[in-house]
PyMOL Python script that loads the backbone (N, CA, C, O; Angstrom):
from pymol import cmd

cmd.read_pdbstr("""\
ATOM      1  N   MET A   1     104.472  81.698 125.244  1.00  0.00           N
ATOM      2  CA  MET A   1     104.269  82.546 124.100  1.00  0.00           C
ATOM      3  C   MET A   1     102.905  82.286 123.481  1.00  0.00           C
ATOM      4  O   MET A   1     102.415  81.157 123.447  1.00  0.00           O
ATOM      5  N   GLU A   2     102.329  83.332 123.008  1.00  0.00           N
ATOM      6  CA  GLU A   2     100.993  83.229 122.426  1.00  0.00           C
ATOM      7  C   GLU A   2     101.118  83.130 120.905  1.00  0.00           C
ATOM      8  O   GLU A   2     101.826  83.918 120.279  1.00  0.00           O
ATOM      9  N   THR A   3     100.435  82.172 120.332  1.00  0.00           N
ATOM     10  CA  THR A   3     100.437  82.056 118.877  1.00  0.00           C
ATOM     11  C   THR A   3      99.176  82.698 118.325  1.00  0.00           C
ATOM     12  O   THR A   3      98.085  82.540 118.874  1.00  0.00           O
ATOM     13  N   GLN A   4      99.343  83.403 117.261  1.00  0.00           N
ATOM     14  CA  GLN A   4      98.189  84.047 116.648  1.00  0.00           C
ATOM     15  C   GLN A   4      97.825  83.282 115.383  1.00  0.00           C
ATOM     16  O   GLN A   4      98.675  82.975 114.547  1.00  0.00           O
ATOM     17  N   SER A   5      96.562  82.991 115.272  1.00  0.00           N
ATOM     18  CA  SER A   5      96.094  82.328 114.069  1.00  0.00           C
ATOM     19  C   SER A   5      95.362  83.349 113.211  1.00  0.00           C
ATOM     20  O   SER A   5      94.754  84.289 113.721  1.00  0.00           O
ATOM     21  N   THR A   6      95.429  83.153 111.943  1.00  0.00           N
ATOM     22  CA  THR A   6      94.757  84.043 111.012  1.00  0.00           C
ATOM     23  C   THR A   6      93.324  83.567 110.845  1.00  0.00           C
ATOM     24  O   THR A   6      93.072  82.417 110.485  1.00  0.00           O
ATOM     25  N   SER A   7      92.391  84.474 111.113  1.00  0.00           N
ATOM     26  CA  SER A   7      90.990  84.108 110.976  1.00  0.00           C
ATOM     27  C   SER A   7      90.525  84.406 109.546  1.00  0.00           C
ATOM     28  O   SER A   7      91.218  85.053 108.761  1.00  0.00           O
ATOM     29  N   VAL A   8      89.361  83.921 109.252  1.00  0.00           N
ATOM     30  CA  VAL A   8      88.761  84.153 107.935  1.00  0.00           C
ATOM     31  C   VAL A   8      88.523  85.640 107.723  1.00  0.00           C
ATOM     32  O   VAL A   8      88.638  86.146 106.607  1.00  0.00           O
ATOM     33  N   PHE A   9      88.190  86.337 108.808  1.00  0.00           N
ATOM     34  CA  PHE A   9      87.892  87.760 108.695  1.00  0.00           C
ATOM     35  C   PHE A   9      89.146  88.573 108.378  1.00  0.00           C
ATOM     36  O   PHE A   9      89.082  89.562 107.648  1.00  0.00           O
ATOM     37  N   ASP A  10      90.283  88.151 108.928  1.00  0.00           N
ATOM     38  CA  ASP A  10      91.539  88.813 108.578  1.00  0.00           C
ATOM     39  C   ASP A  10      91.839  88.648 107.092  1.00  0.00           C
ATOM     40  O   ASP A  10      92.298  89.577 106.428  1.00  0.00           O
ATOM     41  N   ILE A  11      91.574  87.464 106.593  1.00  0.00           N
ATOM     42  CA  ILE A  11      91.808  87.213 105.161  1.00  0.00           C
ATOM     43  C   ILE A  11      90.875  88.069 104.313  1.00  0.00           C
ATOM     44  O   ILE A  11      91.288  88.607 103.286  1.00  0.00           O
ATOM     45  N   ILE A  12      89.616  88.199 104.738  1.00  0.00           N
ATOM     46  CA  ILE A  12      88.657  89.040 103.999  1.00  0.00           C
ATOM     47  C   ILE A  12      89.122  90.494 104.005  1.00  0.00           C
ATOM     48  O   ILE A  12      89.063  91.172 102.979  1.00  0.00           O
ATOM     49  N   ILE A  13      89.581  90.970 105.154  1.00  0.00           N
ATOM     50  CA  ILE A  13      90.016  92.364 105.268  1.00  0.00           C
ATOM     51  C   ILE A  13      91.222  92.619 104.377  1.00  0.00           C
ATOM     52  O   ILE A  13      91.233  93.590 103.621  1.00  0.00           O
ATOM     53  N   TRP A  14      92.235  91.768 104.451  1.00  0.00           N
ATOM     54  CA  TRP A  14      93.452  92.014 103.682  1.00  0.00           C
ATOM     55  C   TRP A  14      93.267  91.791 102.189  1.00  0.00           C
ATOM     56  O   TRP A  14      93.873  92.491 101.377  1.00  0.00           O
ATOM     57  N   SER A  15      92.435  90.821 101.819  1.00  0.00           N
ATOM     58  CA  SER A  15      92.177  90.641 100.384  1.00  0.00           C
ATOM     59  C   SER A  15      91.341  91.797  99.845  1.00  0.00           C
ATOM     60  O   SER A  15      91.531  92.214  98.703  1.00  0.00           O
ATOM     61  N   GLY A  16      90.415  92.322 100.655  1.00  0.00           N
ATOM     62  CA  GLY A  16      89.654  93.492 100.255  1.00  0.00           C
ATOM     63  C   GLY A  16      90.546  94.708 100.082  1.00  0.00           C
ATOM     64  O   GLY A  16      90.354  95.497  99.156  1.00  0.00           O
ATOM     65  N   ALA A  17      91.516  94.861 100.967  1.00  0.00           N
ATOM     66  CA  ALA A  17      92.454  95.977 100.843  1.00  0.00           C
ATOM     67  C   ALA A  17      93.300  95.834  99.573  1.00  0.00           C
ATOM     68  O   ALA A  17      93.587  96.826  98.903  1.00  0.00           O
ATOM     69  N   ALA A  18      93.692  94.618  99.246  1.00  0.00           N
ATOM     70  CA  ALA A  18      94.485  94.398  98.031  1.00  0.00           C
ATOM     71  C   ALA A  18      93.656  94.670  96.775  1.00  0.00           C
ATOM     72  O   ALA A  18      94.152  95.266  95.818  1.00  0.00           O
ATOM     73  N   ILE A  19      92.417  94.242  96.779  1.00  0.00           N
ATOM     74  CA  ILE A  19      91.535  94.484  95.630  1.00  0.00           C
ATOM     75  C   ILE A  19      91.277  95.980  95.476  1.00  0.00           C
ATOM     76  O   ILE A  19      91.269  96.505  94.363  1.00  0.00           O
ATOM     77  N   SER A  20      91.068  96.653  96.591  1.00  0.00           N
ATOM     78  CA  SER A  20      90.846  98.092  96.550  1.00  0.00           C
ATOM     79  C   SER A  20      92.086  98.819  96.035  1.00  0.00           C
ATOM     80  O   SER A  20      91.970  99.799  95.299  1.00  0.00           O
ATOM     81  N   LEU A  21      93.251  98.351  96.412  1.00  0.00           N
ATOM     82  CA  LEU A  21      94.495  98.954  95.925  1.00  0.00           C
ATOM     83  C   LEU A  21      94.654  98.744  94.417  1.00  0.00           C
ATOM     84  O   LEU A  21      95.117  99.641  93.713  1.00  0.00           O
ATOM     85  N   LEU A  22      94.276  97.577  93.926  1.00  0.00           N
ATOM     86  CA  LEU A  22      94.310  97.342  92.473  1.00  0.00           C
ATOM     87  C   LEU A  22      93.371  98.299  91.739  1.00  0.00           C
ATOM     88  O   LEU A  22      93.712  98.822  90.678  1.00  0.00           O
ATOM     89  N   GLY A  23      92.198  98.520  92.307  1.00  0.00           N
ATOM     90  CA  GLY A  23      91.273  99.473  91.709  1.00  0.00           C
ATOM     91  C   GLY A  23      91.830 100.881  91.709  1.00  0.00           C
ATOM     92  O   GLY A  23      91.663 101.615  90.735  1.00  0.00           O
ATOM     93  N   LEU A  24      92.491 101.268  92.793  1.00  0.00           N
ATOM     94  CA  LEU A  24      93.093 102.598  92.866  1.00  0.00           C
ATOM     95  C   LEU A  24      94.203 102.760  91.838  1.00  0.00           C
ATOM     96  O   LEU A  24      94.331 103.818  91.221  1.00  0.00           O
ATOM     97  N   ILE A  25      94.993 101.731  91.654  1.00  0.00           N
ATOM     98  CA  ILE A  25      96.045 101.774  90.629  1.00  0.00           C
ATOM     99  C   ILE A  25      95.425 101.910  89.243  1.00  0.00           C
ATOM    100  O   ILE A  25      95.939 102.644  88.399  1.00  0.00           O
ATOM    101  N   GLY A  26      94.328 101.207  89.009  1.00  0.00           N
ATOM    102  CA  GLY A  26      93.632 101.331  87.723  1.00  0.00           C
ATOM    103  C   GLY A  26      93.081 102.724  87.493  1.00  0.00           C
ATOM    104  O   GLY A  26      93.152 103.243  86.378  1.00  0.00           O
ATOM    105  N   LEU A  27      92.528 103.341  88.537  1.00  0.00           N
ATOM    106  CA  LEU A  27      92.017 104.704  88.411  1.00  0.00           C
ATOM    107  C   LEU A  27      93.135 105.692  88.105  1.00  0.00           C
ATOM    108  O   LEU A  27      92.971 106.580  87.268  1.00  0.00           O
ATOM    109  N   ILE A  28      94.269 105.541  88.781  1.00  0.00           N
ATOM    110  CA  ILE A  28      95.404 106.419  88.523  1.00  0.00           C
ATOM    111  C   ILE A  28      95.908 106.227  87.101  1.00  0.00           C
ATOM    112  O   ILE A  28      96.271 107.193  86.431  1.00  0.00           O
ATOM    113  N   TRP A  29      95.930 104.978  86.640  1.00  0.00           N
ATOM    114  CA  TRP A  29      96.380 104.714  85.268  1.00  0.00           C
ATOM    115  C   TRP A  29      95.454 105.386  84.244  1.00  0.00           C
ATOM    116  O   TRP A  29      95.922 105.943  83.251  1.00  0.00           O
ATOM    117  N   CYS A  30      94.153 105.330  84.490  1.00  0.00           N
ATOM    118  CA  CYS A  30      93.192 105.988  83.585  1.00  0.00           C
ATOM    119  C   CYS A  30      93.391 107.500  83.578  1.00  0.00           C
ATOM    120  O   CYS A  30      93.344 108.134  82.523  1.00  0.00           O
ATOM    121  N   ILE A  31      93.613 108.071  84.753  1.00  0.00           N
ATOM    122  CA  ILE A  31      93.845 109.515  84.836  1.00  0.00           C
ATOM    123  C   ILE A  31      95.087 109.899  84.056  1.00  0.00           C
ATOM    124  O   ILE A  31      95.073 110.880  83.312  1.00  0.00           O
ATOM    125  N   LEU A  32      96.159 109.139  84.217  1.00  0.00           N
ATOM    126  CA  LEU A  32      97.397 109.446  83.495  1.00  0.00           C
ATOM    127  C   LEU A  32      97.220 109.288  81.988  1.00  0.00           C
ATOM    128  O   LEU A  32      97.751 110.079  81.208  1.00  0.00           O
ATOM    129  N   ARG A  33      96.480 108.277  81.587  1.00  0.00           N
ATOM    130  CA  ARG A  33      96.265 108.033  80.157  1.00  0.00           C
ATOM    131  C   ARG A  33      95.493 109.177  79.500  1.00  0.00           C
ATOM    132  O   ARG A  33      95.852 109.623  78.410  1.00  0.00           O
ATOM    133  N   VAL A  34      94.438 109.652  80.158  1.00  0.00           N
ATOM    134  CA  VAL A  34      93.637 110.734  79.591  1.00  0.00           C
ATOM    135  C   VAL A  34      94.401 112.053  79.642  1.00  0.00           C
ATOM    136  O   VAL A  34      94.320 112.853  78.710  1.00  0.00           O
ATOM    137  N   SER A  35      95.140 112.284  80.720  1.00  0.00           N
ATOM    138  CA  SER A  35      95.900 113.534  80.790  1.00  0.00           C
ATOM    139  C   SER A  35      97.022 113.570  79.754  1.00  0.00           C
ATOM    140  O   SER A  35      97.340 114.633  79.220  1.00  0.00           O
ATOM    141  N   ARG A  36      97.620 112.419  79.471  1.00  0.00           N
ATOM    142  CA  ARG A  36      98.632 112.351  78.407  1.00  0.00           C
ATOM    143  C   ARG A  36      98.012 112.674  77.049  1.00  0.00           C
ATOM    144  O   ARG A  36      98.613 113.373  76.234  1.00  0.00           O
ATOM    145  N   ALA A  37      96.824 112.166  76.820  1.00  0.00           N
ATOM    146  CA  ALA A  37      96.134 112.445  75.558  1.00  0.00           C
ATOM    147  C   ALA A  37      95.739 113.913  75.470  1.00  0.00           C
ATOM    148  O   ALA A  37      95.772 114.509  74.394  1.00  0.00           O
ATOM    149  N   LYS A  38      95.368 114.487  76.600  1.00  0.00           N
ATOM    150  CA  LYS A  38      94.985 115.901  76.607  1.00  0.00           C
ATOM    151  C   LYS A  38      96.192 116.796  76.339  1.00  0.00           C
ATOM    152  O   LYS A  38      96.091 117.793  75.623  1.00  0.00           O
ATOM    153  N   ARG A  39      97.340 116.427  76.926  1.00  0.00           N
ATOM    154  CA  ARG A  39      98.558 117.200  76.678  1.00  0.00           C
ATOM    155  C   ARG A  39      99.041 117.080  75.245  1.00  0.00           C
ATOM    156  O   ARG A  39      99.700 117.985  74.733  1.00  0.00           O
ATOM    157  N   ALA A  40      98.716 115.961  74.588  1.00  0.00           N
ATOM    158  CA  ALA A  40      99.139 115.764  73.202  1.00  0.00           C
ATOM    159  C   ALA A  40      98.313 116.609  72.238  1.00  0.00           C
ATOM    160  O   ALA A  40      98.638 116.706  71.054  1.00  0.00           O
ATOM    161  N   LYS A  41      97.242 117.219  72.748  1.00  0.00           N
ATOM    162  CA  LYS A  41      96.370 118.088  71.950  1.00  0.00           C
ATOM    163  C   LYS A  41      95.896 117.381  70.682  1.00  0.00           C
ATOM    164  O   LYS A  41      96.091 117.859  69.565  1.00  0.00           O
ATOM    165  N   LEU A  42      95.280 116.248  70.892  1.00  0.00           N
ATOM    166  CA  LEU A  42      94.752 115.458  69.786  1.00  0.00           C
ATOM    167  C   LEU A  42      93.514 116.129  69.212  1.00  0.00           C
ATOM    168  O   LEU A  42      92.870 116.948  69.867  1.00  0.00           O
ATOM    169  N   ASP A  43      93.196 115.768  67.981  1.00  0.00           N
ATOM    170  CA  ASP A  43      91.956 116.281  67.405  1.00  0.00           C
ATOM    171  C   ASP A  43      90.769 115.586  68.067  1.00  0.00           C
ATOM    172  O   ASP A  43      90.940 114.650  68.848  1.00  0.00           O
ATOM    173  N   ASP A  44      89.575 116.052  67.748  1.00  0.00           N
ATOM    174  CA  ASP A  44      88.380 115.562  68.442  1.00  0.00           C
ATOM    175  C   ASP A  44      88.166 114.066  68.277  1.00  0.00           C
ATOM    176  O   ASP A  44      87.803 113.381  69.233  1.00  0.00           O
ATOM    177  N   GLU A  45      88.387 113.557  67.079  1.00  0.00           N
ATOM    178  CA  GLU A  45      88.145 112.133  66.813  1.00  0.00           C
ATOM    179  C   GLU A  45      89.135 111.253  67.587  1.00  0.00           C
ATOM    180  O   GLU A  45      88.744 110.235  68.158  1.00  0.00           O
ATOM    181  N   ALA A  46      90.404 111.641  67.605  1.00  0.00           N
ATOM    182  CA  ALA A  46      91.411 110.855  68.327  1.00  0.00           C
ATOM    183  C   ALA A  46      91.171 110.927  69.832  1.00  0.00           C
ATOM    184  O   ALA A  46      91.318 109.931  70.540  1.00  0.00           O
ATOM    185  N   MET A  47      90.800 112.110  70.315  1.00  0.00           N
ATOM    186  CA  MET A  47      90.517 112.248  71.744  1.00  0.00           C
ATOM    187  C   MET A  47      89.297 111.425  72.141  1.00  0.00           C
ATOM    188  O   MET A  47      89.267 110.827  73.217  1.00  0.00           O
ATOM    189  N   ARG A  48      88.303 111.396  71.279  1.00  0.00           N
ATOM    190  CA  ARG A  48      87.107 110.595  71.552  1.00  0.00           C
ATOM    191  C   ARG A  48      87.457 109.111  71.637  1.00  0.00           C
ATOM    192  O   ARG A  48      86.915 108.397  72.480  1.00  0.00           O
ATOM    193  N   LYS A  49      88.351 108.642  70.776  1.00  0.00           N
ATOM    194  CA  LYS A  49      88.759 107.231  70.824  1.00  0.00           C
ATOM    195  C   LYS A  49      89.493 106.909  72.117  1.00  0.00           C
ATOM    196  O   LYS A  49      89.287 105.851  72.712  1.00  0.00           O
ATOM    197  N   VAL A  50      90.353 107.832  72.548  1.00  0.00           N
ATOM    198  CA  VAL A  50      91.078 107.602  73.798  1.00  0.00           C
ATOM    199  C   VAL A  50      90.100 107.557  74.972  1.00  0.00           C
ATOM    200  O   VAL A  50      90.201 106.688  75.838  1.00  0.00           O
ATOM    201  N   LEU A  51      89.158 108.491  74.996  1.00  0.00           N
ATOM    202  CA  LEU A  51      88.186 108.521  76.086  1.00  0.00           C
ATOM    203  C   LEU A  51      87.271 107.303  76.061  1.00  0.00           C
ATOM    204  O   LEU A  51      86.923 106.769  77.114  1.00  0.00           O
ATOM    205  N   GLN A  52      86.877 106.859  74.868  1.00  0.00           N
ATOM    206  CA  GLN A  52      86.025 105.673  74.774  1.00  0.00           C
ATOM    207  C   GLN A  52      86.746 104.416  75.223  1.00  0.00           C
ATOM    208  O   GLN A  52      86.121 103.506  75.767  1.00  0.00           O
ATOM    209  N   SER A  53      88.041 104.354  75.005  1.00  0.00           N
ATOM    210  CA  SER A  53      88.776 103.172  75.457  1.00  0.00           C
ATOM    211  C   SER A  53      89.091 103.244  76.953  1.00  0.00           C
ATOM    212  O   SER A  53      89.255 102.210  77.601  1.00  0.00           O
ATOM    213  N   ALA A  54      89.175 104.453  77.500  1.00  0.00           N
ATOM    214  CA  ALA A  54      89.495 104.592  78.923  1.00  0.00           C
ATOM    215  C   ALA A  54      88.261 104.437  79.808  1.00  0.00           C
ATOM    216  O   ALA A  54      88.388 104.060  80.974  1.00  0.00           O
ATOM    217  N   LEU A  55      87.089 104.716  79.285  1.00  0.00           N
ATOM    218  CA  LEU A  55      85.876 104.690  80.105  1.00  0.00           C
ATOM    219  C   LEU A  55      85.574 103.307  80.705  1.00  0.00           C
ATOM    220  O   LEU A  55      85.314 103.231  81.906  1.00  0.00           O
ATOM    221  N   PRO A  56      85.595 102.220  79.936  1.00  0.00           N
ATOM    222  CA  PRO A  56      85.325 100.911  80.563  1.00  0.00           C
ATOM    223  C   PRO A  56      86.380 100.530  81.599  1.00  0.00           C
ATOM    224  O   PRO A  56      86.057  99.922  82.620  1.00  0.00           O
ATOM    225  N   LEU A  57      87.632 100.883  81.341  1.00  0.00           N
ATOM    226  CA  LEU A  57      88.682 100.594  82.313  1.00  0.00           C
ATOM    227  C   LEU A  57      88.478 101.406  83.585  1.00  0.00           C
ATOM    228  O   LEU A  57      88.708 100.915  84.690  1.00  0.00           O
ATOM    229  N   ASN A  58      88.047 102.643  83.420  1.00  0.00           N
ATOM    230  CA  ASN A  58      87.780 103.496  84.563  1.00  0.00           C
ATOM    231  C   ASN A  58      86.637 102.929  85.402  1.00  0.00           C
ATOM    232  O   ASN A  58      86.738 102.879  86.628  1.00  0.00           O
ATOM    233  N   LEU A  59      85.573 102.511  84.770  1.00  0.00           N
ATOM    234  CA  LEU A  59      84.440 101.941  85.501  1.00  0.00           C
ATOM    235  C   LEU A  59      84.813 100.622  86.176  1.00  0.00           C
ATOM    236  O   LEU A  59      84.377 100.348  87.294  1.00  0.00           O
ATOM    237  N   GLY A  60      85.614  99.815  85.501  1.00  0.00           N
ATOM    238  CA  GLY A  60      86.070  98.560  86.099  1.00  0.00           C
ATOM    239  C   GLY A  60      86.951  98.795  87.307  1.00  0.00           C
ATOM    240  O   GLY A  60      86.831  98.090  88.309  1.00  0.00           O
ATOM    241  N   ALA A  61      87.838  99.777  87.226  1.00  0.00           N
ATOM    242  CA  ALA A  61      88.705 100.102  88.358  1.00  0.00           C
ATOM    243  C   ALA A  61      87.891 100.647  89.525  1.00  0.00           C
ATOM    244  O   ALA A  61      88.164 100.330  90.683  1.00  0.00           O
ATOM    245  N   LEU A  62      86.904 101.457  89.220  1.00  0.00           N
ATOM    246  CA  LEU A  62      86.025 101.978  90.262  1.00  0.00           C
ATOM    247  C   LEU A  62      85.248 100.846  90.929  1.00  0.00           C
ATOM    248  O   LEU A  62      85.080 100.836  92.149  1.00  0.00           O
ATOM    249  N   PHE A  63      84.776  99.898  90.127  1.00  0.00           N
ATOM    250  CA  PHE A  63      84.068  98.737  90.659  1.00  0.00           C
ATOM    251  C   PHE A  63      84.974  97.926  91.593  1.00  0.00           C
ATOM    252  O   PHE A  63      84.541  97.508  92.667  1.00  0.00           O
ATOM    253  N   LEU A  64      86.227  97.703  91.188  1.00  0.00           N
ATOM    254  CA  LEU A  64      87.160  96.967  92.042  1.00  0.00           C
ATOM    255  C   LEU A  64      87.389  97.690  93.361  1.00  0.00           C
ATOM    256  O   LEU A  64      87.426  97.063  94.420  1.00  0.00           O
ATOM    257  N   SER A  65      87.541  99.002  93.296  1.00  0.00           N
ATOM    258  CA  SER A  65      87.756  99.771  94.518  1.00  0.00           C
ATOM    259  C   SER A  65      86.566  99.651  95.462  1.00  0.00           C
ATOM    260  O   SER A  65      86.743  99.461  96.665  1.00  0.00           O
ATOM    261  N   VAL A  66      85.372  99.761  94.929  1.00  0.00           N
ATOM    262  CA  VAL A  66      84.173  99.681  95.762  1.00  0.00           C
ATOM    263  C   VAL A  66      84.016  98.285  96.364  1.00  0.00           C
ATOM    264  O   VAL A  66      83.719  98.155  97.551  1.00  0.00           O
ATOM    265  N   ILE A  67      84.210  97.260  95.568  1.00  0.00           N
ATOM    266  CA  ILE A  67      84.094  95.887  96.073  1.00  0.00           C
ATOM    267  C   ILE A  67      85.139  95.627  97.152  1.00  0.00           C
ATOM    268  O   ILE A  67      84.838  95.005  98.171  1.00  0.00           O
ATOM    269  N   GLY A  68      86.355  96.094  96.937  1.00  0.00           N
ATOM    270  CA  GLY A  68      87.401  95.916  97.936  1.00  0.00           C
ATOM    271  C   GLY A  68      87.081  96.612  99.238  1.00  0.00           C
ATOM    272  O   GLY A  68      87.279  96.046 100.313  1.00  0.00           O
ATOM    273  N   LEU A  69      86.587  97.841  99.152  1.00  0.00           N
ATOM    274  CA  LEU A  69      86.229  98.564 100.370  1.00  0.00           C
ATOM    275  C   LEU A  69      85.051  97.903 101.084  1.00  0.00           C
ATOM    276  O   LEU A  69      84.994  97.883 102.314  1.00  0.00           O
ATOM    277  N   MET A  70      84.120  97.366 100.311  1.00  0.00           N
ATOM    278  CA  MET A  70      82.998  96.651 100.931  1.00  0.00           C
ATOM    279  C   MET A  70      83.489  95.405 101.656  1.00  0.00           C
ATOM    280  O   MET A  70      82.995  95.081 102.736  1.00  0.00           O
ATOM    281  N   MET A  71      84.449  94.709 101.076  1.00  0.00           N
ATOM    282  CA  MET A  71      85.007  93.530 101.740  1.00  0.00           C
ATOM    283  C   MET A  71      85.688  93.915 103.054  1.00  0.00           C
ATOM    284  O   MET A  71      85.560  93.213 104.057  1.00  0.00           O
ATOM    285  N   VAL A  72      86.410  95.033 103.039  1.00  0.00           N
ATOM    286  CA  VAL A  72      87.077  95.482 104.266  1.00  0.00           C
ATOM    287  C   VAL A  72      86.044  95.803 105.339  1.00  0.00           C
ATOM    288  O   VAL A  72      86.197  95.399 106.492  1.00  0.00           O
ATOM    289  N   ILE A  73      85.008  96.517 104.967  1.00  0.00           N
ATOM    290  CA  ILE A  73      83.980  96.898 105.944  1.00  0.00           C
ATOM    291  C   ILE A  73      83.261  95.668 106.502  1.00  0.00           C
ATOM    292  O   ILE A  73      83.039  95.567 107.709  1.00  0.00           O
ATOM    293  N   VAL A  74      82.901  94.740 105.625  1.00  0.00           N
ATOM    294  CA  VAL A  74      82.240  93.516 106.083  1.00  0.00           C
ATOM    295  C   VAL A  74      83.160  92.715 107.004  1.00  0.00           C
ATOM    296  O   VAL A  74      82.720  92.191 108.027  1.00  0.00           O
ATOM    297  N   GLY A  75      84.430  92.623 106.640  1.00  0.00           N
ATOM    298  CA  GLY A  75      85.380  91.904 107.494  1.00  0.00           C
ATOM    299  C   GLY A  75      85.540  92.533 108.858  1.00  0.00           C
ATOM    300  O   GLY A  75      85.664  91.829 109.860  1.00  0.00           O
ATOM    301  N   ILE A  76      85.539  93.875 108.905  1.00  0.00           N
ATOM    302  CA  ILE A  76      85.667  94.564 110.191  1.00  0.00           C
ATOM    303  C   ILE A  76      84.405  94.372 111.039  1.00  0.00           C
ATOM    304  O   ILE A  76      84.489  94.128 112.243  1.00  0.00           O
ATOM    305  N   PHE A  77      83.240  94.485 110.401  1.00  0.00           N
ATOM    306  CA  PHE A  77      81.988  94.318 111.141  1.00  0.00           C
ATOM    307  C   PHE A  77      81.828  92.912 111.705  1.00  0.00           C
ATOM    308  O   PHE A  77      81.323  92.742 112.815  1.00  0.00           O
ATOM    309  N   LEU A  78      82.249  91.918 110.960  1.00  0.00           N
ATOM    310  CA  LEU A  78      82.052  90.535 111.392  1.00  0.00           C
ATOM    311  C   LEU A  78      83.158  90.029 112.328  1.00  0.00           C
ATOM    312  O   LEU A  78      82.977  89.026 113.017  1.00  0.00           O
ATOM    313  N   ALA A  79      84.278  90.711 112.352  1.00  0.00           N
ATOM    314  CA  ALA A  79      85.412  90.256 113.184  1.00  0.00           C
ATOM    315  C   ALA A  79      85.150  90.448 114.657  1.00  0.00           C
ATOM    316  O   ALA A  79      86.000  90.118 115.484  1.00  0.00           O
TER     317      ALA A  79
END
""", "prot")
cmd.dss("prot")
cmd.show_as("cartoon", "prot")
cmd.util.cbc("prot")
cmd.orient("prot")
């Protein structure tokens, strides 16, 4: 029987996929949060507050997704 060992590149690929998935979940959460606020038909000031609080989270989630995908690509290239 052949035993398979986990290489460093496999760990990079799977951790990158997990990080990218966390970023995707964050992006979906931001979309749901803003759409809920839009459906509530808030006034301009309240809507602006919701958008201002969602923007940094949106950028952070996008950053996580990009970093995760970069890790996957680097892991595949080096494997």
